[in-house]
C-alpha positions as CSV (number, residue, x, y, z in Angstrom):
1,M,-16.2,-132.5,-172.9
2,G,-13.6,-131.3,-170.0
3,Y,-9.5,-130.3,-170.3
4,L,-7.5,-130.3,-167.3
5,K,-5.9,-127.3,-167.0
6,A,-2.4,-127.5,-165.4
7,D,-0.4,-125.2,-162.9
8,Q,0.9,-122.1,-164.9
9,S,4.4,-123.1,-163.2
10,T,4.4,-126.3,-165.2
11,Y,4.8,-123.9,-168.4
12,N,7.9,-122.0,-166.7
13,Q,9.9,-125.3,-166.7
14,T,13.0,-124.5,-168.6
15,S,13.4,-127.8,-169.7
16,L,11.8,-131.3,-170.4
17,Y,13.4,-132.7,-167.8
18,D,12.1,-130.1,-165.2
19,R,8.6,-130.3,-166.6
20,V,8.5,-133.8,-166.1
21,K,9.9,-133.8,-162.6
22,K,7.4,-131.3,-162.0
23,L,4.5,-133.9,-162.7
24,L,6.3,-136.2,-160.0
25,V,5.6,-133.9,-157.4
26,S,2.4,-132.5,-158.5
27,Y,0.8,-135.4,-159.2
28,E,-0.8,-133.1,-162.4
29,W,-2.5,-135.2,-165.2
30,S,-2.1,-138.7,-162.9
31,D,-4.2,-141.5,-164.4
32,C,-3.1,-144.5,-162.4
33,S,-2.5,-145.1,-158.9
34,F,-0.7,-148.0,-156.4
35,S,-1.6,-148.8,-153.2
36,V,1.8,-149.8,-151.6
37,A,1.8,-151.0,-147.5
38,G,-1.2,-148.6,-147.6
39,T,0.7,-145.8,-148.7
40,K,-1.6,-144.7,-152.4
41,I,1.0,-143.1,-154.8
42,K,0.0,-141.6,-157.9
43,A,1.5,-141.5,-161.3
44,H,1.4,-141.4,-165.0
45,K,0.9,-144.6,-167.2
46,L,2.9,-143.1,-170.3
47,I,5.9,-142.1,-168.4
48,L,5.6,-145.3,-166.9
49,G,5.1,-147.4,-169.6
50,I,8.1,-145.9,-172.1
51,S,10.2,-146.7,-169.6
52,S,9.4,-150.2,-168.3
53,P,8.2,-153.1,-170.4
54,V,6.6,-154.5,-167.0
55,F,4.6,-151.2,-166.8
56,E,3.9,-151.2,-170.3
57,A,2.4,-154.6,-170.1
58,M,0.5,-153.8,-167.3
59,F,-1.1,-150.7,-168.4
60,Y,-1.2,-151.1,-172.4
61,G,-1.8,-155.0,-172.5
62,P,-4.5,-157.4,-172.9
63,L,-5.1,-157.4,-168.9
64,S,-4.8,-153.9,-168.5
65,S,-7.1,-152.2,-165.5
66,N,-8.1,-149.2,-164.4
67,E,-8.2,-150.2,-160.5
68,D,-5.6,-149.2,-158.1
69,I,-2.6,-151.2,-158.3
70,L,-1.8,-153.3,-155.2
71,I,2.3,-153.6,-154.3
72,T,2.6,-156.1,-151.9
73,D,6.5,-156.9,-152.1
74,I,8.2,-153.3,-152.0
75,Q,8.2,-150.6,-149.3
76,A,6.6,-147.7,-149.9
77,D,9.7,-145.8,-149.7
78,I,11.5,-148.1,-152.3
79,F,8.6,-147.7,-154.7
80,Q,9.2,-144.0,-154.6
81,L,12.4,-144.0,-155.5
82,I,11.7,-146.5,-158.3
83,L,9.4,-143.4,-159.6
84,N,12.1,-140.9,-159.0
85,Y,14.6,-142.9,-161.1
86,I,11.7,-143.0,-164.1
87,Y,11.3,-139.6,-163.7
88,T,14.0,-137.9,-163.3
89,D,16.3,-140.5,-164.5
90,T,18.4,-140.1,-160.9
91,V,18.4,-141.8,-157.4
92,E,19.7,-141.3,-154.2
93,I,20.9,-144.2,-152.5
94,N,21.8,-143.9,-148.7
95,T,22.7,-147.6,-147.5
96,I,23.4,-151.2,-148.8
97,D,20.3,-152.7,-147.1
98,Q,18.2,-149.6,-149.2
99,A,20.2,-150.6,-152.3
100,F,19.4,-154.3,-152.1
101,E,15.8,-153.6,-151.7
102,L,16.2,-151.1,-154.9
103,L,17.6,-153.9,-156.7
104,Y,15.1,-156.6,-156.1
105,A,12.4,-153.9,-157.3
106,S,14.5,-152.9,-160.4
107,R,14.9,-156.2,-161.7
108,K,11.1,-156.5,-161.3
109,Y,10.3,-154.0,-163.3
110,M,13.0,-154.6,-165.8
111,L,14.8,-151.4,-165.5
112,E,18.2,-151.9,-166.3
113,H,20.3,-149.3,-165.9
114,L,18.9,-149.1,-162.5
115,T,19.8,-152.2,-161.5
116,E,23.5,-151.7,-162.6
117,M,23.5,-148.4,-160.2
118,C,22.3,-150.5,-157.7
119,I,25.0,-153.2,-157.8
120,A,27.8,-150.2,-158.3
121,Y,26.3,-148.6,-155.3
122,I,26.6,-151.9,-153.4
123,E,30.0,-152.9,-154.6
124,A,31.7,-149.4,-154.0
125,N,30.2,-149.6,-150.2
126,I,31.1,-153.4,-149.3
127,S,33.6,-153.5,-146.6
128,V,34.7,-155.7,-143.5
129,D,32.0,-153.9,-141.2
130,N,29.1,-155.3,-143.7
131,V,30.4,-157.9,-146.1
132,V,28.6,-160.8,-143.8
133,E,25.7,-159.4,-144.1
134,V,25.6,-158.9,-148.1
135,L,26.7,-162.5,-148.2
136,N,23.8,-163.4,-146.2
137,Y,21.0,-161.9,-148.3
138,P,19.0,-164.4,-149.8
139,E,19.8,-165.6,-153.7
140,Y,17.0,-164.1,-155.1
141,M,18.2,-160.6,-154.0
142,Q,22.2,-161.4,-155.0
143,D,24.0,-160.9,-158.2
144,K,27.0,-163.1,-159.2
145,Q,29.4,-160.1,-159.5
146,L,28.5,-158.9,-156.1
147,I,28.9,-162.4,-154.5
148,T,32.6,-163.2,-156.5
149,F,33.7,-159.7,-154.6
150,S,32.1,-159.9,-151.4
151,L,33.2,-163.9,-151.2
152,K,36.9,-162.8,-151.9
153,L,36.8,-159.9,-149.3
154,F,35.6,-162.4,-146.8
155,C,38.5,-164.9,-147.7
156,Q,40.6,-162.1,-147.4
157,H,40.0,-161.2,-144.0
158,A,38.3,-164.6,-142.7
159,H,40.6,-164.7,-139.8
160,Y,39.2,-161.7,-138.4
161,L,35.9,-162.0,-139.4
162,L,35.1,-165.5,-138.0
163,Q,36.8,-164.1,-134.8
164,E,34.3,-161.0,-134.6
165,K,31.1,-161.6,-136.5
166,K,30.9,-165.4,-136.1
167,N,27.4,-165.1,-134.7
168,M,25.9,-163.4,-137.4
169,I,27.2,-165.8,-140.1
170,T,24.5,-167.6,-141.8
171,Y,24.8,-171.3,-143.0
172,S,24.4,-170.6,-146.6
173,C,26.8,-168.0,-146.3
174,L,29.3,-170.1,-144.4
175,K,28.7,-172.8,-147.2
176,T,29.9,-170.7,-149.8
177,F,32.8,-169.6,-148.0
178,L,34.0,-173.2,-147.4
179,E,33.9,-173.9,-151.2
180,S,36.6,-171.7,-151.5
181,D,39.7,-173.1,-152.6
182,Q,41.5,-169.5,-151.0
183,M,41.7,-167.9,-147.6
184,N,43.8,-166.2,-145.3
185,I,43.2,-168.5,-142.4
186,S,44.8,-171.8,-141.5
187,E,42.7,-174.9,-141.5
188,K,43.1,-175.8,-138.0
189,D,41.8,-172.4,-136.8
190,L,39.3,-172.7,-139.5
191,I,37.7,-175.7,-138.4
192,I,37.8,-174.5,-134.7
193,H,35.7,-171.7,-135.6
194,I,33.1,-173.7,-137.5
195,F,32.8,-175.8,-134.4
196,E,32.3,-172.5,-132.6
197,W,30.0,-171.4,-134.8
198,S,27.6,-174.4,-134.6
199,T,26.8,-172.9,-130.9
200,H,25.5,-170.0,-132.3
201,C,23.5,-171.5,-135.2
202,C,21.7,-173.5,-132.2
203,K,21.1,-170.9,-130.5
204,Q,19.5,-168.7,-133.6
205,N,17.4,-171.6,-134.6
206,N,16.4,-172.6,-131.1
207,I,18.1,-175.6,-130.9
208,L,19.0,-176.8,-127.6
209,D,22.6,-176.7,-127.6
210,T,24.0,-180.4,-127.2
211,F,26.8,-182.2,-128.8
212,E,24.8,-184.3,-130.9
213,N,22.7,-181.4,-132.4
214,R,26.1,-179.1,-133.3
215,R,27.1,-182.2,-135.3
216,D,23.6,-182.7,-136.5
217,V,23.8,-178.7,-137.8
218,L,27.1,-179.2,-140.0
219,K,25.9,-182.4,-141.0
220,Q,22.7,-181.5,-142.3
221,Y,23.9,-178.1,-144.1
222,G,26.8,-180.4,-145.2
223,L,29.5,-177.8,-143.8
224,L,31.4,-181.0,-142.1
225,Q,32.2,-182.4,-145.4
226,L,33.9,-178.9,-146.7
227,L,36.1,-179.1,-143.6
228,R,39.8,-180.3,-145.2
229,F,41.3,-182.6,-141.8
230,L,43.4,-184.4,-143.7
231,T,45.4,-181.4,-144.7
232,L,46.2,-180.8,-140.7
233,T,49.4,-181.9,-139.1
234,V,48.8,-184.5,-135.9
235,K,49.6,-182.0,-133.4
236,E,46.8,-179.8,-135.0
237,L,44.4,-182.5,-135.2
238,E,45.3,-182.9,-131.6
239,E,44.9,-179.2,-130.8
240,I,41.3,-179.1,-132.2
241,V,40.2,-182.5,-130.5
242,S,41.4,-180.7,-127.0
243,D,39.8,-177.5,-127.6
244,R,36.9,-177.3,-125.9
245,S,34.3,-176.8,-129.2
246,N,35.4,-180.1,-130.7
247,L,32.9,-182.0,-132.4
248,L,34.9,-185.0,-133.7
249,L,34.2,-188.3,-132.5
250,P,36.8,-190.8,-130.6
251,Y,37.1,-193.1,-133.7
252,E,37.2,-190.0,-135.9
253,F,40.1,-188.6,-134.6
254,E,41.9,-192.0,-135.1
255,A,41.3,-192.8,-138.6
256,I,42.3,-189.3,-139.1
257,K,45.7,-189.3,-137.4
258,K,46.4,-192.6,-139.3
259,V,45.7,-191.5,-142.3
260,I,47.8,-188.5,-141.9
261,K,50.6,-190.4,-140.8
262,S,50.7,-193.2,-143.1
263,S,48.6,-191.6,-146.0
264,N,46.6,-195.1,-145.6
265,M,43.4,-194.3,-147.7
266,D,41.7,-197.5,-146.3
267,E,40.7,-195.1,-143.1
268,K,38.7,-192.8,-145.5
269,E,36.0,-195.5,-145.4
270,I,35.4,-195.0,-141.5
271,I,35.3,-191.0,-141.7
272,G,33.8,-190.9,-144.9
273,S,30.8,-188.6,-142.8
274,I,33.5,-185.7,-143.0
275,G,35.9,-183.5,-145.0
276,L,38.3,-186.1,-147.1
277,T,40.1,-183.7,-149.2
278,D,44.0,-183.5,-149.0
279,L,44.7,-180.6,-151.2
280,P,45.3,-177.5,-149.0
281,R,43.6,-174.3,-149.2
282,N,45.8,-171.2,-150.7
283,L,46.4,-167.9,-148.8
284,L,45.3,-164.8,-150.9
285,K,47.6,-162.0,-151.4
286,L,46.1,-158.6,-150.3
287,Q,46.5,-155.7,-151.9
288,W,48.0,-152.7,-149.8
289,H,47.3,-149.0,-150.7
290,L,49.5,-146.2,-149.8
291,C,48.2,-143.0,-148.1
292,Y,51.0,-140.6,-147.8
293,R,50.0,-137.1,-146.7
294,S,51.1,-133.9,-148.1
295,P,53.3,-131.6,-146.8
296,I,52.5,-128.0,-146.8
297,R,56.0,-126.1,-145.3
298,S,58.8,-127.6,-142.5
299,M,58.5,-127.0,-138.9
300,P,60.7,-126.6,-136.4
301,P,62.4,-130.2,-135.6
302,I,60.8,-132.1,-133.0
303,V,63.7,-132.8,-130.3
304,I,64.0,-136.2,-128.3
305,D,65.7,-136.2,-124.9
306,S,65.4,-137.6,-121.6
307,N,62.2,-135.5,-121.1
308,N,60.6,-136.0,-124.0
309,Y,60.2,-139.0,-125.5
310,I,56.3,-139.6,-126.7
311,I,54.8,-138.0,-129.6
312,H,51.1,-138.9,-130.2
313,S,49.1,-138.7,-133.3
314,R,45.5,-139.6,-134.4
315,I,43.4,-140.9,-137.1
316,K,39.8,-141.5,-138.1
317,V,38.7,-143.3,-141.1
318,N,35.0,-143.6,-143.1
319,K,35.5,-147.3,-143.8
320,S,36.9,-150.1,-141.7
321,I,40.4,-150.7,-142.6
322,F,43.4,-153.3,-141.8
323,I,46.6,-151.1,-141.2
324,N,50.1,-152.8,-141.9
325,S,52.7,-150.3,-141.4
326,L,53.5,-146.5,-140.6
327,C,55.6,-144.0,-142.4
328,V,57.7,-141.5,-140.2
329,P,61.0,-139.7,-140.7
330,T,64.1,-140.3,-139.2
331,R,67.1,-138.3,-137.5
332,M,68.4,-135.2,-138.8
333,A,72.2,-135.8,-139.4
334,P,74.5,-134.1,-136.8
335,A,76.7,-131.1,-138.0
336,V,79.8,-133.1,-136.7
337,H,78.5,-135.6,-139.7
338,F,78.7,-133.1,-142.6
339,R,82.3,-132.2,-141.0
340,N,83.7,-135.4,-140.8
341,N,82.2,-137.1,-143.4
342,T,81.4,-139.7,-140.9
343,A,78.9,-142.5,-141.4
344,K,75.1,-141.9,-142.8
345,V,72.9,-144.6,-140.9
346,Y,72.5,-145.0,-137.5
347,S,70.2,-147.6,-134.9
348,E,66.6,-146.2,-134.8
349,Q,64.5,-147.8,-131.9
350,M,61.5,-147.1,-131.1
351,S,57.9,-148.7,-130.1
352,V,54.5,-147.9,-131.7
353,S,51.0,-148.8,-130.3
354,V,48.0,-148.1,-131.7
355,E,45.1,-147.3,-129.5
356,C,41.1,-147.5,-129.8
357,E,40.4,-144.1,-127.8
358,S,36.5,-145.2,-127.2
359,D,37.5,-148.1,-125.3
360,N,41.5,-147.9,-124.5
361,S,42.3,-151.0,-125.7
362,D,45.9,-151.5,-127.1
363,C,45.1,-152.9,-130.7
364,K,49.0,-153.4,-131.6
365,V,52.3,-152.7,-129.8
366,T,55.5,-153.2,-132.0
367,N,59.0,-152.5,-131.1
368,F,61.1,-151.1,-133.7
369,S,64.8,-151.6,-134.1
370,K,66.4,-151.0,-137.2
371,T,70.1,-149.3,-138.9
372,V,68.3,-146.6,-141.0
373,E,69.5,-143.5,-142.7
374,Y,69.6,-140.2,-141.2
375,D,67.1,-137.5,-143.0
376,S,64.6,-139.9,-144.7
377,M,61.6,-141.7,-144.5
378,I,61.1,-145.2,-143.2
379,D,58.3,-147.7,-143.2
380,I,57.6,-149.3,-139.8
381,E,55.7,-152.5,-140.0
382,L,53.4,-153.7,-137.2
383,T,53.6,-157.1,-136.2
384,E,50.6,-157.8,-137.7
385,P,47.6,-155.9,-139.5
386,C,45.6,-153.6,-137.4
387,F,41.9,-153.2,-137.6
388,I,40.7,-149.7,-137.5
389,K,37.0,-149.3,-136.8
390,K,35.4,-146.7,-139.4
391,D,34.2,-143.7,-137.3
392,E,36.4,-144.2,-134.5
393,W,39.5,-142.3,-133.4
394,Y,42.8,-144.1,-132.9
395,K,45.9,-142.9,-131.4
396,I,49.4,-143.8,-132.6
397,T,52.1,-143.6,-129.9
398,F,55.7,-143.4,-130.9
399,M,57.6,-143.7,-127.8
400,W,61.5,-144.0,-127.2
401,P,63.9,-145.6,-124.9
402,R,63.6,-142.8,-121.8
403,N,67.1,-142.6,-120.4
404,R,69.1,-141.3,-123.2
405,L,72.3,-139.3,-122.9
406,H,71.8,-137.8,-125.9
407,T,69.4,-135.1,-127.8
408,Y,68.1,-136.1,-131.1
409,S,65.8,-133.8,-133.5
410,Y,63.5,-135.0,-136.3
411,V,62.7,-132.8,-139.0
412,V,58.6,-132.7,-139.4
413,E,56.3,-130.9,-142.2
414,F,53.3,-129.3,-141.5
415,R,50.9,-131.6,-143.4
416,H,47.3,-131.7,-144.4
417,R,44.6,-133.2,-141.9
418,H,42.7,-134.9,-144.6
419,Y,43.3,-137.5,-147.1
420,T,41.2,-138.9,-149.6
421,G,42.3,-141.9,-152.0
422,H,41.2,-146.0,-153.2
423,K,37.6,-145.2,-151.6
424,V,38.9,-144.1,-148.3
425,S,38.6,-140.8,-146.5
426,F,41.4,-140.3,-143.3
427,E,40.9,-137.7,-140.9
428,F,44.5,-136.9,-138.9
429,D,45.2,-134.8,-135.9
430,D,48.5,-134.2,-134.9
431,L,48.6,-133.8,-131.0
432,S,50.9,-130.8,-129.5
433,F,54.3,-132.1,-128.4
434,S,56.2,-129.8,-125.6
435,A,59.7,-130.1,-127.4
436,G,58.3,-128.8,-130.5
437,N,56.0,-126.0,-132.0
438,G,54.1,-128.7,-134.5
439,G,54.0,-130.4,-137.9
440,S,53.6,-134.4,-138.1
441,F,55.8,-137.0,-137.1
442,L,53.1,-139.5,-138.8
443,G,53.6,-139.1,-142.7
444,G,51.5,-141.8,-144.1
445,L,50.8,-145.4,-143.8
446,K,49.7,-148.3,-145.6
447,F,46.3,-149.5,-145.5
448,C,44.2,-152.1,-147.2
449,L,40.0,-152.7,-147.2
């Protein structure tokens, strides 16, 4: 009887963890093999069997076999991650796509802890950048917890997502979304977006883009019945009908208008093929987070006059966000105020613009005019939330009226360039200012994911 002799290095490992990990790399004493997408992968029955009830039945059950095991529904790199987890109790996940594939595999082999790790990774990395892709995954790869989390994020930013990612949304994702009673978009805008989506759906399915086919798409998937036409005003209904994407028939328009005007429910029989719910959807409250940059030390004041009236700052973030307001300092109180004990407030006026440097597009411009206190910090609320794409530099410009008769000074701090919190990492860059020696005028901001 022969004996297998292991490499001496196997015995020199300092812990059981190291010794088992060595087997994963060296394949010593391997007694089973898998054929995965044309790749042969060796392993050890005992280690697999004690980790997964599926592998236990495969190797030690009544139908066990010594033949190579063919795996047809998992890619080789994902199967290798499964083995890495079984042998080392750790796994390195790099993308959401990878996490979903690994989630499917972990469920197949009943590795509950790995399933939890995949779900935690996906949830931690869902953002407006990929929430549509997450909701587009087929049901057998989904998780109730993930669907609930993703759907809420979609509904919170419905206006942006339907505007920017309409052509990526599948009918199943859209149906799940339309069944929601809460979303941050008006019903009028929602209906117009859904009508426009039908064109994209026809193109994706190689269907001729006609009025009849677009209506059939919405009716076939049950989407037309999920639109709440009876919550509209007559003016909103008329705006929908006048839009080039309109899919309402003339008799439907007239019947809906009569119901809206007179609450005559008899007309519902005429419009039975479309949404009849008269209960409006509710708005979702966004969760805003504060990002305040830590000051390091005081710097010489920034001086604003007729020659120096523009300050720039730059930001970049590792995950797409929406910015609601910017935090900046107010003026230094003139010395005469201390001598005469005059008012501690003044009228601040400036404009703020946020520009994406990659395409030089102005995201938002806000004119700020308000009575504020000297020597304090204020929040400048933007006209509407400004979307900041991940990994893109944005220039924030603060500009005062040019024709000024007086000179004003603002105390600034030299602040940290990095901030991490609420699953987001910011990088700041404060551009030099000719009337000052440094420091940051931008002290922080308010954002949501």
